[in-house]
N, C-alpha and C positions, 0 to 999 in steps of 0.2 A: 747794351752788354756790357760795356764799362762800368758803367753807372750799377748794373747789378754786382759785377766784380769787387766793387769798391765797398758795398752795404754789405756782404759777403766777408770780405777781411775786417771791416771793422765791428763784425757781428761773432766773430771769430778773436778776435782780442778782448771781448767784453768779455766771453765766455770766460778765457784764459787768465783775465787777469781774476777774476773771480773763485774761481775754484781752481785748485792743483790739477795739473796734468793728473795724476792715477787719481780719482775723484771725478774728474772730467769724462773721462774713458770710461769709468767705470757706470758711472751715472745715465751715460746714455747709449752704453752698450752690452747690455744686462742680457740676452737673451744665452738661452742654453743652447747648444749645439752638438750633434756626436755624428763622427763619422761611422758609417755602418757596409756592411758588409753582406747583400742579399741580392741572390738570379745570378756571382758570378762576376759582380760590379760592384764596386765603394763609391761611394755617397754619402757627403756631408751633409748634414740636414736640421734643419730646426721645427718647432709645430707649424703646425699649417704647410709644409711643401709639399706640392703635388709630384710623384716622378713617375717615370714611363719604363718600366722594369720587366725583364724578359717573368713571360706566365709563370705565378707560381700551379703546381698541379691540382688538380681536386678541389680550386677554388670561384666560390661562384663571388658574385657583387653582394656587395653588403657585410662580408665576411672582413672580421676583424683578426691580425697578424700579428705576432708577438715574433719581434725580433732580437736576439739576442747576442750575434755577434757584433759588438759596438768595439771597433779599433780604440775610437782617441774622444774623450770627454771634455766638453768648453764648459762651466757651469762657475758662473760669478768670477769668471777671471783667473780661476783655478783649472789650469789641463791634467786632465790622467790619460797616460796611453798604457794602455795593455799590451800583456806578451802572453799571448798574442792578441788575448782580447780580456776587455777590462770586467773585472770580473761586479756584478751584482747591480749593471745596468742593461735595461731593453727598452726598446720600443716600439709603442703601436701604432700601427700602420692599419687602415677602413683602404680595402679593394673600393674604387670608386665604380670601375669598369674593366671588363677581357670584352678585345681587340683583336683586329691585326694590322701590323703597320702598314706604310706604304711598300706599293710593290722595289724589290731592289731589281733592276736588270745586270745581267751576266752575258758578257757578251766580247766573246771572242773572235778573233780574225787575223790571219798569217797573209801578207799583202801577194800579190800577184799567183797565188798559188788558188785559187776559188773555197778557199779555207772559210766557211762562217759560222759561227753556235752564238745562238741567243735561246738564253734560259735566265728565269727569273724565280721570287719565293715571296712571299708576303711571310713576314715573323708574326707570332704571338705572342700579344705584350699584355701587358697589366698597370691599368693608371693606379697610383697610390695615391691616398695622402695622409700624412704624416699628422698619429691625434695629439700623442705623447710621449716624452721621452720621461722615462721613471728610472731616476738613480736609489738605490736604495742604503 
């Protein structure tokens, strides 16, 4: 373990000596990220991410969805924030499957009163994969 830490620190030192710090981060972390709002939740996504979201109404497996509600975009180290949404940016996602989540049990009890209630439900969800982030 100690040997691995020493090798990692030597590698970081060699890289930091070769490149200025700003160029180092730009060279190794050049991914486009977006924070989107969909189905009542917010997610920070990259291309290729898979998400579990509330089911899209009237959608089937294989459909491509265009999400226009982009709150923030990070592209080549440049960050743009929307008020409330960034204009001209959209995220394309493909629905991989529509299914139901695991069962959630709601159990109520009042002690010493003989009161117990047990109910449960399964949420309908869609599994989506981010295909692309389009900045116009």
